[in-house]
N, C-alpha and C positions, 0 to 999 in steps of 0.2 A: 482217228479215235482219239478221244481225251484220255490223258493219263488218269487213272483211278487213285483216289486218296486213300491211302492206308490208315492214317491217323493224323489228327491235329492236336497239338499240345499246346494248350491255351494258357495254362499256368506253369511256368518252369520251376515253381518252388521257391526257395529262398536263396538269395544270392550268397556267395561265399567270397573271401578274399584270397587272391593269388598274390603272395607277397604283400606289400602294403600299398601297391599302387594299381591293382586291377580288382575291381568289384563286379563279380561275373555270375551270370547264370550259366550252368552247363546243361546242353541240349544233347550232345553226343559224347559219352553214352548215357548221360544223366536222365534223359527222357525214356529210359528204358529200351533203347534202341541198340542192339548188339552190334559190335564193330564189323562182324561178318555181313551184316544186313546192310550197312552203309559204305562198305569198302568202295574206294580206296580211302575215305575219310575216317580218321581214328577218334577225333575229338573236335567239338565246336564250343568254345567259350564266348559269351557275349557280355560285354560291359556296357549296359544301356547308359544313356546319358547321366552324367553324375559330376558334380563339382566337389572336387577334393579340398578346394580352397588353396590359397597361397601357402608356399613352403619352401624354406631354404633347403630343406632335406629332399633329396631326389627320390620320390617314391617309386617303387617298382619292384623287380625280383633280382635277387643277387645272383652270383655266379652258380651256374647249374649246367648239368651236361645233357646232351641229346645224341642219339645214335639210331640210324635205321629209317628215318622218316624225314619229312619236311614241315616247317611251320610257316603258316601264311598269316600275317597280320594286316588287317584292313583298317585303316584310320578313317573314321567318320568325323570326329571332333577331337581337338587336342593334338599333342605332339609325343612321339615316342622316339627315344635314341637307344641305341644298342652298342655294344662292344663284344668281340669274341676272340678266342684263342688263336685265331689265323692272323690277328692284327687288323680285321676289318671292323669298321664302325660306320654308322650313319644316322640319319634322322628322317622320320616319316611324319608328314603333315596330313591334314584333312584331304582325302581323296587319293592319297598314295598307298602302295601296298609293299610289304617287305616279304619277299619269298626266300626263305632260308632253307637250304639243303643240308641236313646235318650229315648225311652220308656216313662215313665210317668213324665219325666221333668228333664232337666240338664242345667247347665250353663257351657259355653264352651269358650275357646279362642284358636286361632291358629295364628301361625306367622313364619317367617322364622327363622329357627334354628340359634343360635348365631354365630357359627363359620362360616357357610355359609353366614350369613348376613354381617359379617365383611370383607370377601373377595370378595363377589358378584360372579356372574357366571351365566350361562344358567339356567333358572327356567321354568318348564314345568310340569303342573298338570292337572288332570280332578277331578272334584268333582260331585258325582251323589248323589241325594236325593231318597231313596227307601221307599215307603210307607210301613207301618206296617198294618196287617190286624186288624180289629176291636177287635178281642179277644187278641191281643197282644199289644195294644197301652199303657197299663198300666204296662208293663214288668219293672223291674229294669234297670236302665241304665247301660250299660257295653260297654267295647271295645273288638275287635279282632285285635291285631297288626299282620298283615300277612306279614312276610318277604319274600324277593325275593327268597331265597334258599328254602322256604317251598311251593312254588307254585307247583300245578301240571304241569308237563312239558311234551310237545309233541315235539319231534325233527322232522322237517320234512326231507323228503328223499333228497338226492343230495344237501345237504348243503343249503336247501332252507330256513331255518330259524327255528323259535321256537314259539310255542303257550304256553303261561303261562296262565293256568287256574286258575283263581281267585275264582269263584264260579260255581257251577254246574258241568256239564260233558261234555267234548269235546272228541268225538270219543272213549270213554271208559275210559278216564283219569278225575278223579274228582278234584276239587278245594278244598282248605281247608276252605273256608269260610262256616260258618254255618247261614243259612238264615231262615227267618219266612215264607217265601213262596217261590215258585219255581223260581229261577232266574240263569241264565247263565251270567257269565261275563268273557270274553276272551282277553287278552292282546296279540296280534298276531304280530309277527316281521318277515317280509318277505325280502328275498334278491331279487334283480332285477331278474325278469323272473320266480320266484317261484310262485307255486299255492298250493291251498288247497280246500277241500270241507268237509262240515259237514251238518248235518241234525238237524233241529230245528222243534219241533212241530208246525203245521200249526196254532193252536190256540194261541201261544205265540205272544205278541207284541214284535217286533224284529226291531233293528236299529244297525247302526254302524258309527262310526267316524274315518275318516281318519286323524289321528294324524300328521303324515308325510307321504310324498310320493305321489304316484298316483297309483290307482288300476282299474281293470275291475272288477265289482262285478255282477255276473249273466248276464254278457255280456254288461253292461253299465259302462261308464267311470265316476269314482269319483276321483276329484283331491284333492289336499292337503287342509285339514280343511273342506272338504265336510262332510255332515251328510246325511245319507241314511236311509229312513224310508221304511220298507218292509209292504206289505199288508198281511192280515191273510189268505194267501192262498199258498199252497205248502210248502215244507220242506227244500229242498236243498238249501245251500248258497255256492256258489263257488267264489274264489277270486284268482286273478292273479295280481302280482306286476309289474306294468309298469317300476318301479325303486324301490330302497330300500324303503320300507314302514313300517309304524307302524299303526296298525288298532285297535280299540277297538270294539269289537262285544258284543252286550248285548240283552238278551231276557228275558222275564218273563211271567209268567201265570197271566192274569189279575184278580185283586181282585174282580171286580164287586160289589164294595161297594160305597156308597156316600162318596164324598169328601167335606170336609168344611176346608178351610185353611185361615189362617191370619198370614202373615209373616212367622215366624218360628214355628208356630204351625198348625199341620195337623191332623184333627180329622174327625168324620163322620157328626156331626151335628153342627149347630150354637150354640146351648146350651152348647156342650161340648168345642168349642172355648171360649166362655164366661168364662167358669169355668177354662180353661187352664190360661187365662189372670189373673183371680182372684188368682189363685193358684201362679202364678209367682210374682204378686204384693205382695202377703202375705208372700213371701220368702220361699215357699215350694220346690223350686228347689235348695235350698242350697245357699251357699256363695263362691264367687270366686273373688279375687281381680284383678282389671285391670292392 
């Protein structure tokens, strides 16, 4: 049985700036989707293709804390660098993914990579926030740097395109990301006229973002930059590309746990949020220069 579509958000509204380096549309929760409805996903920001122009200044977001969840940055175009208070740093380029587990608290900054910043060029990114189960919220912060070459790959027949499996399992092919709950994350690139079908458990909270192009999904049209939320009924998701298209398909098993959040802190109770703020103010997240 095909998954039923609950809503298609065709107009994400006006973009806003995150720092001075990310010009984003916010779909979760900005499209009116409560966090509980799309658990374990907490946020989805999409920076559609945009050229910020060359700059000697490294545009981005300065030092900021995170606790209790994970950030997943998917690079489509351009390059992003990061540093954190554990001493980790890295760069992701087009096709790469940075999966950061904030766990019990981290300071972090992310910005346009220096060489890319100096020359400018198309910049296109997605950032997801993925909630951690209560039992894992105090895990030690760490990164997974997932290179494009290491993704699970499904080549579609008749030169139809490719599915890059970031996390979970697409038609028997697994992705490299290690997750704390059951999550599927598929970067789908389709040539015009190509189609695919996959099954996702009916109990998963499931959505997709049309990064580029236009598709028919389970018989309904979703144009460029549309966000599609599925009901928790049925399993089959069928996609046909009306033109060359890029689609991000995500699903996850809901955590069914209370959510208490305050900015970059996501816990289960207000008392835990107050403790997170206290820990941050006491310097327990470490030190990172801006």
